[in-house]
C-alpha positions as CSV (number, residue, x, y, z in Angstrom):
1,M,92.8,51.4,267.9
2,N,90.7,53.0,265.0
3,R,88.1,50.5,263.9
4,E,85.7,51.1,261.1
5,K,82.1,50.1,261.7
6,L,80.1,47.6,259.8
7,V,77.8,49.3,257.3
8,F,74.8,47.8,255.5
9,R,73.4,49.5,252.3
10,P,71.9,48.8,248.9
11,L,74.6,48.2,246.3
12,T,74.9,49.9,242.9
13,V,76.7,48.8,239.8
14,S,79.7,50.9,240.9
15,D,80.1,48.6,243.9
16,I,80.8,45.5,241.8
17,S,84.5,46.0,242.1
18,L,84.2,45.7,245.9
19,L,82.7,42.2,245.6
20,E,85.8,40.3,244.6
21,E,86.4,38.6,248.0
22,I,82.8,37.5,248.6
23,L,82.6,36.3,245.0
24,T,85.6,34.1,245.3
25,D,84.7,32.7,248.8
26,D,82.7,29.5,249.2
27,A,79.7,31.8,250.0
28,G,78.4,31.5,246.5
29,C,79.3,31.3,242.8
30,F,78.9,34.6,241.0
31,D,80.0,36.2,237.8
32,P,80.6,40.0,238.0
33,Q,79.1,40.5,234.5
34,Q,76.0,38.7,235.5
35,I,75.8,40.7,238.7
36,E,75.9,43.9,236.7
37,K,73.2,42.6,234.4
38,F,71.1,41.7,237.4
39,M,71.5,45.0,239.1
40,R,70.5,47.0,236.0
41,M,67.1,45.2,235.8
42,D,64.1,47.0,237.3
43,G,63.0,45.4,240.6
44,N,66.2,43.6,241.3
45,M,68.2,44.7,244.4
46,A,71.4,43.8,246.0
47,F,72.6,44.7,249.5
48,G,76.1,44.7,251.0
49,A,77.5,44.2,254.4
50,I,80.6,46.3,254.3
51,L,83.5,46.2,256.8
52,D,86.7,48.2,256.3
53,N,85.6,49.1,252.8
54,K,85.2,45.4,251.8
55,I,82.0,43.7,251.1
56,I,81.8,40.7,253.5
57,G,78.1,39.9,252.9
58,L,75.9,39.9,249.8
59,L,72.1,39.6,249.8
60,Y,70.1,39.9,246.6
61,G,66.5,39.5,245.6
62,Y,63.5,40.7,243.6
63,A,60.7,43.1,244.2
64,L,57.5,41.3,243.1
65,C,54.3,43.0,242.1
66,Q,51.1,41.6,243.6
67,L,47.6,41.5,242.2
68,C,45.8,42.0,245.5
69,D,48.0,44.6,247.1
70,D,49.6,47.7,245.6
71,R,52.7,47.1,247.8
72,P,55.4,44.8,246.5
73,Q,56.8,41.8,248.2
74,F,60.6,41.3,248.4
75,F,61.8,37.8,247.6
76,V,65.3,37.2,249.0
77,Y,67.0,34.8,246.7
78,S,70.4,34.5,248.3
79,V,72.2,35.6,251.5
80,A,75.9,35.0,251.6
81,V,78.4,36.0,254.3
82,H,82.1,35.5,253.7
83,S,83.4,32.4,255.6
84,N,85.8,34.5,257.7
85,F,83.0,36.5,259.1
86,R,80.3,33.9,259.9
87,N,79.1,33.1,263.5
88,R,79.7,36.7,264.6
89,G,76.2,38.0,264.3
90,Y,76.9,39.9,261.1
91,G,74.4,37.8,259.1
92,S,71.6,38.4,261.6
93,R,72.3,42.2,261.6
94,F,72.5,42.2,257.8
95,F,69.3,40.4,257.3
96,Q,67.5,42.6,259.9
97,Y,68.8,45.7,258.0
98,V,67.1,44.4,254.8
99,V,63.9,43.6,256.6
100,D,63.9,47.2,258.1
101,Y,64.8,48.7,254.7
102,C,61.8,46.9,253.1
103,R,59.5,48.0,255.9
104,E,60.6,51.6,255.4
105,K,60.0,51.3,251.7
106,K,56.5,50.1,252.3
107,Y,56.8,46.5,251.1
108,A,54.0,44.2,252.1
109,E,56.4,41.5,253.2
110,V,59.8,39.9,252.8
111,F,60.1,36.2,252.2
112,V,63.0,33.9,251.8
113,P,63.2,30.1,251.1
114,T,65.7,27.9,252.9
115,D,66.2,24.3,253.8
116,K,65.1,23.3,257.3
117,G,68.5,21.6,257.6
118,N,70.1,25.1,257.4
119,V,69.6,25.7,261.1
120,G,71.8,28.9,261.2
121,A,69.8,30.5,258.4
122,C,66.5,29.5,260.1
123,K,67.6,31.2,263.3
124,V,68.5,34.4,261.4
125,Y,65.1,34.5,259.7
126,E,63.2,33.7,262.8
127,K,65.1,36.3,264.8
128,A,64.0,38.9,262.2
129,G,60.4,37.9,262.8
130,G,60.1,35.2,260.1
131,K,57.5,32.4,260.5
132,S,57.4,29.1,258.7
133,D,55.4,25.9,258.8
134,F,57.8,23.3,257.4
135,D,55.1,20.7,257.5
136,R,53.1,22.5,254.8
137,E,55.5,24.6,252.8
138,I,57.4,23.3,249.8
139,I,59.0,24.8,246.8
140,Y,59.0,23.0,243.5
141,V,61.7,23.8,240.9
142,I,61.3,23.1,237.2
143,K,64.5,23.5,235.3
144,F,64.9,23.7,231.6
145,A,67.8,22.3,229.6
146,E,70.0,24.8,227.9
Protein backbone atom coordinates (compact mmCIF):
# COMPACT_ATOMS: atom_id res chain seq x y z
CA MET A 1 0.00 0.00 0.00
CA ASN A 2 1.49 3.35 -1.06
CA ARG A 3 0.91 5.89 1.71
CA GLU A 4 1.92 9.50 1.48
CA LYS A 5 3.51 10.95 4.56
CA LEU A 6 2.25 13.84 6.59
CA VAL A 7 4.05 17.08 5.70
CA PHE A 8 4.20 20.30 7.69
CA ARG A 9 5.26 23.56 6.04
CA PRO A 10 4.67 27.28 5.85
CA LEU A 11 1.82 28.13 3.48
CA THR A 12 1.81 30.66 0.67
CA VAL A 13 -0.99 32.42 -1.15
CA SER A 14 -0.87 29.70 -3.82
CA ASP A 15 -1.91 27.15 -1.15
CA ILE A 16 -5.25 28.82 -0.44
CA SER A 17 -7.06 26.55 -2.91
CA LEU A 18 -5.95 23.55 -0.83
CA LEU A 19 -7.69 24.91 2.27
CA GLU A 20 -11.27 24.15 1.24
CA GLU A 21 -11.86 21.12 3.49
CA ILE A 22 -10.32 22.63 6.61
CA LEU A 23 -12.21 25.86 6.00
CA THR A 24 -15.59 24.16 5.77
CA ASP A 25 -15.00 21.87 8.76
CA ASP A 26 -16.01 22.88 12.27
CA ALA A 27 -12.34 23.57 12.95
CA GLY A 28 -12.83 27.24 12.28
CA CYS A 29 -14.60 29.87 10.27
CA PHE A 30 -12.46 31.36 7.58
CA ASP A 31 -12.90 33.34 4.39
CA PRO A 32 -10.41 32.52 1.60
CA GLN A 33 -10.19 36.20 0.57
CA GLN A 34 -9.41 37.20 4.14
CA ILE A 35 -6.77 34.46 4.37
CA GLU A 36 -5.10 35.83 1.25
CA LYS A 37 -5.13 39.34 2.71
CA PHE A 38 -3.69 37.98 5.96
CA MET A 39 -0.93 36.04 4.21
CA ARG A 40 0.17 39.05 2.17
CA MET A 41 0.80 41.18 5.28
CA ASP A 42 4.36 41.34 6.62
CA GLY A 43 4.88 39.32 9.78
CA ASN A 44 1.80 37.16 9.33
CA MET A 45 2.40 33.45 8.85
CA ALA A 46 0.28 30.41 8.18
CA PHE A 47 1.36 26.79 8.38
CA GLY A 48 -0.28 23.69 7.00
CA ALA A 49 -0.43 20.04 8.01
CA ILE A 50 -0.76 18.29 4.66
CA LEU A 51 -1.78 14.66 4.15
CA ASP A 52 -2.34 13.20 0.69
CA ASN A 53 -2.12 16.70 -0.83
CA LYS A 54 -4.93 17.99 1.39
CA ILE A 55 -4.49 20.46 4.20
CA ILE A 56 -5.83 18.79 7.34
CA GLY A 57 -4.45 21.37 9.76
CA LEU A 58 -4.04 25.13 9.75
CA LEU A 59 -2.06 27.21 12.22
CA TYR A 60 -1.65 30.93 11.85
CA GLY A 61 -0.14 33.75 13.81
CA TYR A 62 1.97 36.86 13.91
CA ALA A 63 5.64 37.73 14.27
CA LEU A 64 5.86 40.44 16.91
CA CYS A 65 8.73 42.87 17.26
CA GLN A 66 10.05 43.41 20.79
CA LEU A 67 11.54 46.52 22.35
CA CYS A 68 14.03 44.71 24.59
CA ASP A 69 15.18 41.93 22.23
CA ASP A 70 16.02 42.05 18.55
CA ARG A 71 14.48 38.61 18.10
CA PRO A 72 10.74 38.51 17.35
CA GLN A 73 8.13 36.56 19.27
CA PHE A 74 5.65 34.35 17.43
CA PHE A 75 2.06 34.70 18.62
CA VAL A 76 -0.01 31.67 17.62
CA TYR A 77 -3.52 32.95 17.12
CA SER A 78 -5.25 29.79 15.97
CA VAL A 79 -4.59 26.08 15.60
CA ALA A 80 -7.17 23.99 13.75
CA VAL A 81 -7.09 20.30 12.82
CA HIS A 82 -9.88 18.87 10.66
CA SER A 83 -12.32 16.88 12.79
CA ASN A 84 -11.61 13.66 10.85
CA PHE A 85 -7.95 13.80 11.89
CA ARG A 86 -8.12 14.71 15.58
CA ASN A 87 -6.86 12.49 18.39
CA ARG A 88 -4.22 10.85 16.18
CA GLY A 89 -1.23 12.89 17.31
CA TYR A 90 -1.24 15.10 14.21
CA GLY A 91 -1.93 18.25 16.22
CA SER A 92 0.98 17.60 18.58
CA ARG A 93 3.38 16.92 15.72
CA PHE A 94 2.07 19.97 13.83
CA PHE A 95 2.49 22.32 16.79
CA GLN A 96 5.97 20.93 17.51
CA TYR A 97 6.91 21.60 13.88
CA VAL A 98 5.95 25.27 14.27
CA VAL A 99 7.91 25.54 17.55
CA ASP A 100 10.96 23.99 15.86
CA TYR A 101 10.53 26.28 12.83
CA CYS A 102 10.49 29.36 15.06
CA ARG A 103 13.51 28.12 17.01
CA GLU A 104 15.44 27.64 13.75
CA LYS A 105 14.42 31.12 12.57
CA LYS A 106 15.81 32.55 15.84
CA TYR A 107 12.55 33.70 17.42
CA ALA A 108 12.80 34.54 21.11
CA GLU A 109 9.68 32.55 21.97
CA VAL A 110 6.36 31.15 20.81
CA PHE A 111 3.25 31.89 22.80
CA VAL A 112 -0.33 30.76 22.40
CA PRO A 113 -3.44 31.60 24.43
CA THR A 114 -6.01 28.95 25.23
CA ASP A 115 -8.75 28.21 27.70
CA LYS A 116 -7.79 25.92 30.58
CA GLY A 117 -10.94 23.97 29.78
CA ASN A 118 -9.41 23.02 26.42
CA VAL A 119 -7.51 20.12 27.95
CA GLY A 120 -6.41 18.66 24.61
CA ALA A 121 -4.82 21.93 23.51
CA CYS A 122 -3.12 22.36 26.89
CA LYS A 123 -1.57 18.89 26.56
CA VAL A 124 -0.29 19.72 23.06
CA TYR A 125 1.30 22.99 24.20
CA GLU A 126 2.81 21.44 27.33
CA LYS A 127 4.20 18.52 25.32
CA ALA A 128 6.01 21.10 23.14
CA GLY A 129 7.58 22.66 26.24
CA GLY A 130 4.97 25.32 26.97
CA LYS A 131 4.53 26.54 30.53
CA SER A 132 1.61 28.41 32.00
CA ASP A 133 0.40 29.65 35.35
CA PHE A 134 -3.37 29.78 34.98
CA ASP A 135 -3.73 31.33 38.41
CA ARG A 136 -1.95 34.48 37.26
CA GLU A 137 -2.44 34.74 33.50
CA ILE A 138 -5.46 36.34 31.95
CA ILE A 139 -6.25 37.91 28.59
CA TYR A 140 -8.62 40.84 28.29
CA VAL A 141 -10.35 41.48 24.97
CA ILE A 142 -11.75 44.88 24.10
CA LYS A 143 -13.99 44.70 21.03
CA PHE A 144 -15.14 47.64 18.97
CA ALA A 145 -18.53 47.88 17.31
CA GLU A 146 -18.55 47.93 13.52
